[in-house]
C-alpha positions in Angstrom: -10.4 -9.0 37.7 -13.9 -8.4 36.3 -16.4 -11.2 36.9 -17.3 -11.2 33.1 -13.8 -12.5 32.1 -13.4 -16.1 31.1 -12.9 -18.3 34.2 -12.6 -15.2 36.4 -14.9 -16.4 39.2 -13.5 -18.7 41.7 -14.0 -20.2 45.2 -10.5 -21.5 46.1 -7.0 -21.0 44.8 -7.2 -24.3 42.9 -9.8 -22.8 40.6 -7.2 -20.3 39.4 -4.5 -22.9 38.6 -3.5 -23.9 35.1 -5.0 -20.8 33.4 -1.9 -20.1 31.4 0.7 -17.4 31.8 -0.6 -14.9 29.3 -4.3 -15.0 28.4 -5.0 -12.0 26.1 -8.4 -11.3 27.5 -7.1 -11.1 31.1 -5.0 -7.9 30.7 -2.3 -9.5 32.9 -0.7 -12.6 34.2 -2.8 -14.8 36.6 -1.1 -15.3 40.0 -3.0 -18.4 40.9 -4.7 -16.8 43.9 -8.4 -16.5 44.5 -9.2 -13.2 46.2 -12.2 -10.9 47.0 -13.1 -8.7 44.0 -13.1 -5.8 46.5 -13.1 -5.5 50.3 -16.4 -6.8 51.8 -17.5 -8.5 48.6 -18.8 -12.1 48.6 -17.6 -12.5 45.0 -14.2 -14.0 44.6 -12.1 -13.7 41.4 -8.8 -14.9 40.2 -6.0 -12.4 40.8 -3.8 -11.1 38.1 -0.5 -9.2 38.1 -1.0 -6.2 35.8 -0.9 -2.5 35.5 -4.1 -0.8 36.4 -6.5 0.7 35.5 -6.9 -1.4 32.4 -7.4 0.3 29.0 -10.9 1.4 28.2 -11.7 1.4 24.5 -15.0 3.2 24.9 -13.6 6.5 26.0 -12.5 7.4 22.4 -14.7 10.3 21.3 -14.6 13.3 19.1 -13.2 15.4 22.0 -9.8 13.7 21.4 -9.5 15.0 17.9 -6.9 17.6 17.1 -8.8 20.8 16.2 -8.5 22.0 12.5 -6.5 18.8 11.6 -8.2 18.8 8.2 -6.6 22.1 7.4 -3.1 20.8 8.1 -0.8 20.7 5.1 2.0 18.3 4.1 5.1 19.3 2.2 6.5 16.3 0.1 10.0 16.5 -1.3 10.8 13.7 -3.7 14.1 13.1 -5.6 14.5 10.4 -8.2 17.5 9.3 -10.2 17.7 7.4 -13.5 21.3 6.2 -13.5 21.1 4.7 -17.0 20.4 8.2 -18.5 22.4 10.2 -15.9 19.3 12.1 -14.8 18.4 13.4 -11.4 15.0 15.0 -11.0 12.9 16.3 -8.1 9.2 17.1 -7.8 10.0 20.7 -7.0 10.1 22.3 -10.5 12.5 25.0 -11.6 9.7 27.6 -11.6 8.8 26.8 -8.0 9.9 29.8 -6.0 9.7 30.2 -2.2 6.8 32.6 -2.7 5.0 30.1 -4.9 5.5 27.3 -2.3 4.1 29.5 0.4 0.8 30.0 -1.5 0.2 27.0 -3.7 -1.9 24.0 -2.8 -2.1 20.7 -4.7 -5.1 20.1 -6.9 -5.2 17.2 -9.4 -6.6 19.5 -12.1 -5.8 23.1 -11.2 -2.3 22.7 -9.8 -1.1 19.1 -10.2 2.6 19.8 -9.5 2.4 21.7 -6.3 4.1 19.7 -3.5 1.9 21.1 -0.8 -1.0 18.9 0.1 -4.0 19.7 2.3 -4.9 16.8 4.5 -8.6 17.2 3.9 -8.0 17.0 0.1 -5.9 13.9 0.5 -8.7 12.2 2.5 -11.3 13.2 -0.1 -9.3 11.6 -2.9 -8.4 8.4 -0.9 -11.9 7.8 0.6 -15.3 8.8 -0.9 -17.4 8.1 2.1 -17.6 11.1 4.5 -18.6 8.8 7.3 -15.4 6.7 6.8 -13.3 9.9 6.8 -14.8 10.8 10.2 -14.1 7.4 11.6 -10.5 7.6 10.3 -10.1 10.8 12.3 -11.5 9.1 15.4 -9.8 5.7 15.1 -6.9 6.4 12.8 -6.2 5.1 9.3 -3.5 4.5 6.7 -3.2 6.4 3.4 -1.0 5.3 0.5 0.4 8.2 -1.6 1.8 7.0 -4.9 4.3 9.2 -6.8 4.7 7.9 -10.4 7.3 9.2 -12.8 6.8 8.3 -16.5 9.6 10.1 -18.3 10.5 10.5 -22.0 13.9 12.1 -22.0 13.5 13.1 -25.7 11.2 15.8 -24.4 12.2 17.5 -21.1 8.6 18.5 -20.4 7.6 14.9 -20.4 9.1 14.1 -17.0 6.7 15.2 -14.4 5.3 13.4 -11.3 1.8 12.2 -11.0 0.2 11.7 -7.5 -2.4 9.1 -6.6 -4.1 8.5 -3.2 -5.6 5.3 -1.8 -7.0 4.1 1.5 -4.6 1.4 2.6 -6.1 0.0 5.8 -9.1 -2.3 5.6 -12.5 -0.7 6.5 -14.5 -3.9 6.1 -13.8 -5.3 9.6 -15.2 -4.6 13.1 -12.0 -5.8 14.9 -8.9 -3.7 15.4 -9.9 -1.0 12.9 -8.0 2.1 12.1 -4.4 2.8 13.0 -2.9 3.3 16.5 0.1 2.5 18.5 1.1 2.5 22.2 4.1 3.9 24.0 4.9 4.1 27.7 6.6 6.5 30.1 8.0 4.8 33.2 9.2 6.4 36.4 9.3 6.0 40.1 7.0 7.9 42.5 7.7 7.6 46.2 9.6 4.4 45.6 6.9 2.8 43.6 7.3 2.0 39.9 4.7 3.9 37.9 3.8 3.7 34.2 1.9 6.1 32.0 0.6 4.2 29.0 -0.3 6.3 25.9 -2.4 5.0 23.0 -2.0 7.3 20.0 -4.4 7.4 17.1 -3.7 9.1 13.9 -3.3 9.0 10.1 -0.3 7.2 8.8 0.9 8.3 5.3 2.9 5.8 3.3 4.7 7.2 0.3 5.5 4.8 -2.6 7.7 6.1 -5.5 8.0 4.3 -8.8 9.2 5.4 -12.2 10.0 4.4 -15.8 12.0 6.3 -18.3 13.1 6.0 -21.9 15.1 7.7 -24.7 15.6 7.1 -28.4 18.6 5.0 -29.2 19.6 3.7 -32.7 21.0 0.4 -31.4 17.7 -0.9 -29.8 15.9 0.2 -32.9 18.1 -1.8 -35.3 17.9 -4.8 -32.9 14.1 -4.6 -33.0 14.0 -4.4 -36.8 16.4 -7.3 -37.1 14.3 -9.4 -34.7 11.2 -8.6 -36.7 12.8 -9.7 -39.9 13.9 -12.9 -38.3 10.4 -13.6 -37.0 9.0 -13.0 -40.5 11.3 -15.7 -41.8 10.3 -18.1 -39.1 6.6 -17.5 -39.8 7.1 -18.6 -43.4 8.8 -21.8 -42.3 6.0 -22.5 -39.8 3.3 -21.8 -42.4 4.9 -24.2 -44.9 5.3 -26.9 -42.2 1.6 -26.7 -41.3 0.3 -26.6 -44.9 2.5 -29.4 -46.1 1.9 -31.8 -43.2 -1.2 -31.1 -41.2 -3.9 -29.9 -43.5 -6.5 -32.0 -45.5 -5.2 -30.7 -48.8 -1.5 -31.3 -48.0 -1.0 -33.3 -51.2 -2.2 -30.4 -53.3 0.2 -28.0 -51.5 3.0 -30.5 -51.8 2.5 -30.7 -55.6 2.4 -26.9 -55.9 5.5 -26.5 -53.7 7.5 -29.0 -55.8 6.2 -27.8 -59.1 8.8 -28.0 -61.9 9.1 -24.4 -63.1 11.3 -25.3 -66.1 8.7 -27.8 -67.5 6.0 -25.2 -67.1 8.0 -22.7 -69.0 8.7 -25.1 -71.9 5.0 -26.1 -72.1 3.9 -22.4 -72.2 6.5 -21.7 -75.0 5.3 -24.5 -77.1 1.7 -23.3 -76.8 
């Protein structure tokens, strides 16, 4: 145990008691014993039961990068179904041949429907800062790829996917940045249990698919027209209610509303 750890220094075993069974900063479980830091040393520290050596976060450098990783390409195949309309669609279009897929590369303007994506282009769309892109390659990161289908089945050409790319992990923090995960390989060597712990860094791609579709139908149209007519009638009633009861000139409006048409006609005829 390093002497810089919290409560690591000790003189007797009692100094190492009641430290808890799993302090995160200790990289192991305290045994309750006070031992020499190393043979011949006058410094004593609390002993822990742990795998060794402990993980060193400072050894992560550019040398650990996979070479030419930015030139890697990703092939995304996406199938969607709109059950209400009995339609099944995929992002690989009818004109996409094997020869085309071997040579095409997605570009939001030049070739927006090619399903082959270069990793460098994905990162440039998801993150504008080149420094952050470099840090993502060193420490890992999470990219959200959105595939949005906005379909009008009255026109077959109006059902094509659109792709959007976003940085999903937070870059405004100095703690636990990027994306990584650990996995272990355990085995026995000369009767001793050995563990190889791997900490993998990388880019995690999350694909989110959403869609909306529509098609002309006479029944919803008639329902909408009927509802509109009904709302027009209600508006007349509400207007009358407000004018006849809640305005300063309500008496005038009441007289006009209740005007005797027959008497007016007779008066006009006599004139």
